[in-house]
C-alpha positions in Angstrom: 0.2 0.1 -0.1 3.1 2.4 0.9 4.6 1.8 -2.5 1.2 2.6 -4.1 1.1 5.6 -2.1 4.6 6.9 -3.1 4.1 5.9 -7.1 0.7 8.0 -7.1 2.3 10.9 -5.2 5.5 11.0 -7.6 3.0 10.5 -10.5 1.2 13.7 -9.6 3.9 16.1 -8.6 5.0 14.9 -12.1 2.3 16.0 -14.1 2.0 19.2 -11.9 5.6 20.0 -12.8 5.1 19.3 -16.4 2.0 21.5 -17.0 3.0 25.3 -18.7 0.9 28.2 -18.2 -0.5 29.2 -21.7 -1.2 32.8 -22.0 -1.8 33.4 -25.6 -1.7 31.5 -29.1 -2.0 35.1 -31.2 0.9 35.5 -33.3 4.0 37.3 -31.8 3.3 40.0 -34.2 0.4 41.2 -32.2 2.5 41.1 -29.2 3.2 44.2 -27.1 6.3 45.3 -27.5 8.7 43.9 -24.4 10.7 47.0 -23.6 7.8 49.3 -23.7 5.7 46.4 -21.6 8.6 46.5 -19.2 8.4 50.3 -18.5 4.7 50.2 -18.2 4.9 47.9 -15.4 7.5 50.0 -13.6 5.3 52.9 -14.2 2.4 51.2 -12.4 5.1 50.5 -9.3 6.3 46.9 -10.4 9.9 46.5 -9.7 11.5 43.8 -12.3 14.0 41.2 -10.8 13.7 39.3 -14.1 12.2 39.6 -17.0 11.6 36.5 -19.4 9.4 34.9 -22.5 7.9 31.7 -21.7 7.1 28.5 -23.8 3.3 29.1 -23.1 3.5 32.5 -24.6 3.5 34.6 -21.6 5.8 37.6 -20.4 6.8 36.4 -17.0 8.1 38.5 -14.5 10.2 37.8 -11.0 10.1 40.6 -8.7 7.4 42.8 -6.8 4.1 44.2 -7.2 2.9 47.2 -6.7 2.1 46.3 -2.5 5.7 45.4 -2.4 4.9 41.7 -2.4 7.7 39.2 -3.8 5.8 37.7 -6.6 6.0 35.7 -10.3 3.5 37.3 -12.4 2.7 35.8 -15.5 1.0 38.3 -18.5 -0.6 37.8 -21.7 1.5 39.8 -24.1 -1.1 40.9 -26.3 -3.6 42.5 -24.0 -1.3 42.7 -20.6 -3.8 41.0 -18.5 -2.7 38.7 -15.7 -3.0 35.2 -16.2 -1.1 33.7 -13.3 0.3 35.3 -10.3 2.2 33.6 -7.4 3.0 35.1 -4.4 6.8 34.4 -2.7 
């Protein structure tokens, strides 16, 4: 029984790790300019430690939000909406 629990638990961990956040299927020509996008976030009060484009077609930041909470945020690069936000 313990072995079955361990196998089930490890399977769930692997599945959750392999899922990626998908932000858009729009062509990259429709995306906002990265530098302008970052500048807009900074002007809104965000502090960006790291910015990247993910496999799921998101703009992702690691840093601090407007309330100075340490966060990881996935944005839709077309409309700028927050798709996923994790506080750390």
